[in-house]
C-alpha positions in Angstrom: -2.6 9.0 20.5 -0.8 5.7 20.1 2.6 5.2 21.8 5.0 2.4 20.8 7.1 1.0 23.6 10.6 0.9 22.5 11.9 -2.6 22.1 15.1 -3.4 23.9 17.1 -3.5 20.7 15.9 0.1 19.8 16.5 1.3 23.3 20.0 -0.2 23.4 20.9 1.4 20.0 19.6 4.8 21.2 21.6 4.5 24.4 24.8 3.5 22.5 24.3 6.5 20.1 23.7 8.9 23.0 26.9 7.6 24.7 28.9 8.5 21.6 27.2 11.9 20.8 23.8 13.2 21.8 23.5 15.3 18.7 24.2 12.4 16.4 21.7 10.3 18.4 19.0 12.9 18.0 19.6 13.3 14.3 19.6 9.5 13.8 16.3 9.2 15.8 14.7 11.9 13.7 15.7 10.0 10.5 14.4 6.7 12.0 11.0 8.1 12.9 10.8 9.9 9.6 11.4 6.6 7.7 9.1 4.6 10.0 6.1 7.0 9.4 6.5 7.1 5.6 4.8 3.7 4.9 1.9 4.7 7.2 1.3 7.9 5.3 1.5 6.1 2.0 -1.1 3.5 3.0 -3.3 6.2 4.5 -3.3 8.2 1.3 -4.1 5.0 -0.6 -7.1 4.2 1.6 -8.6 7.7 2.0 -11.9 8.2 0.1 -11.3 10.6 -2.8 -14.5 12.4 -3.5 -12.6 15.7 -4.0 -9.0 14.7 -3.3 -8.6 17.6 -0.8 -8.4 15.2 2.2 -5.8 13.1 0.4 -3.7 16.2 -0.5 -4.0 17.4 3.1 -2.5 14.3 4.6 1.1 14.6 5.7 3.7 13.7 8.3 5.8 15.6 10.7 8.6 14.7 13.0 8.8 16.7 16.2 11.6 16.7 18.7 11.7 18.0 22.3 14.7 19.7 23.9 14.2 18.0 27.3 15.8 14.8 26.1 15.9 12.3 23.3 12.2 12.4 22.7 11.2 12.3 19.0 7.5 12.0 17.9 6.2 11.2 14.5 2.8 12.6 13.6 0.8 11.4 10.5 -2.5 13.2 9.8 -4.1 16.2 8.3 -1.6 19.1 7.9 -2.1 22.5 9.5 0.1 25.6 9.6 1.6 26.9 12.9 -1.5 28.9 13.8 -3.7 25.8 13.4 -5.3 26.9 10.2 -5.2 24.7 7.1 -2.6 25.3 4.5 -3.5 25.2 0.8 -5.6 22.1 1.0 -9.0 23.6 1.6 -11.6 23.4 -1.2 -13.9 26.1 -2.5 -17.5 24.9 -2.1 -19.5 28.1 -2.9 -20.0 31.7 -2.0 -21.5 33.5 1.0 -24.2 36.1 0.6 -21.6 38.8 1.1 -19.7 37.5 -2.0 -16.9 35.8 -0.1 -15.8 32.4 -1.1 -16.8 29.5 1.2 -14.2 26.8 1.8 -14.4 23.2 3.1 -11.4 22.5 5.3 -10.1 18.9 5.6 -8.9 19.6 9.2 -12.5 20.0 10.2 -14.0 16.8 8.7 -11.2 14.2 8.6 -12.3 12.6 11.9 -15.9 12.4 10.6 -14.7 10.4 7.6 -12.6 8.2 9.8 -15.2 7.4 12.4 -18.5 8.2 10.7 -21.5 10.0 12.2 -24.7 8.9 13.7 -28.2 10.1 12.7 -28.7 13.7 13.7 -30.9 16.7 13.3 -29.9 19.4 10.7 -31.1 22.8 9.8 -31.8 26.0 11.7 -33.8 25.5 14.9 -33.5 21.7 14.7 -32.3 19.9 17.8 -32.3 16.7 19.7 -34.7 16.8 22.7 -35.6 14.5 25.4 -39.0 14.2 27.0 -37.9 12.0 29.8 -34.6 10.3 30.8 -36.2 6.9 30.6 -37.4 7.4 27.0 -35.3 7.5 24.0 -34.1 10.7 22.3 -36.6 12.3 20.0 -35.5 14.4 17.1 -37.4 17.3 15.7 -37.0 18.8 12.2 -35.0 17.5 9.3 -32.8 14.5 9.9 -29.5 13.5 8.5 -29.2 9.7 8.1 -25.6 9.7 9.3 -22.4 8.8 7.4 -20.8 5.4 7.3 -17.3 5.3 8.7 -14.5 5.0 6.1 -11.4 4.4 8.2 -8.1 5.2 6.5 -5.7 6.1 9.3 -6.2 3.2 11.7 -5.9 0.5 9.0 -2.7 2.1 7.7 -1.2 2.1 11.2 -2.3 -1.5 11.9 -0.8 -2.7 8.6 2.6 -1.1 9.3 2.8 -1.6 13.1 5.2 -4.5 13.0 7.7 -3.0 10.6 8.2 0.2 12.6 10.7 -1.2 15.0 12.5 -3.0 12.2 12.9 0.2 10.2 14.1 2.1 13.3 16.7 -0.6 14.1 18.0 -0.6 10.5 18.4 3.2 10.5 19.8 3.5 14.0 22.3 0.6 13.5 23.6 2.3 10.3 24.0 5.6 12.2 25.8 3.8 15.0 28.2 2.2 12.5 29.0 5.6 10.9 29.4 7.2 14.3 31.9 4.6 15.5 34.0 5.1 12.3 34.5 8.8 13.2 
């Protein structure tokens, strides 16, 4: 999780809006966070590997607010429904022996694409085992060579990190100007 410390200008604007009306400040902050996360999502979708396009379709953004105060959080990543299950973005990859369809769910493998995997044992009964703590790990059975990392979320965030406060200042100052007119 990455937290951005509010710059003094953003904090001053939020405080000024909250002094006028808390409801207006909350709505303006939601709009500011929504607009600030939009370029991150756009760049993440542009950088994600598109073998099947299911991971690209599953990417989305969400703005969450808490009642305890003026705390608004923007989340960019793989979308899930309220129960934590994927929405319509899973991809059919085959059938089970019982005749049911097998699906691949982007929620379960997005982090593996982002960070990659190391060499590991695969197959039934295969495992990593150690003979001694001083010796290296020894794999038995079939081995997967690992997957190279293909980062798409972190580069998108790094690219847009500097324009987030500017976007928020623009939206919040416009909301402050309209709130003062009322």
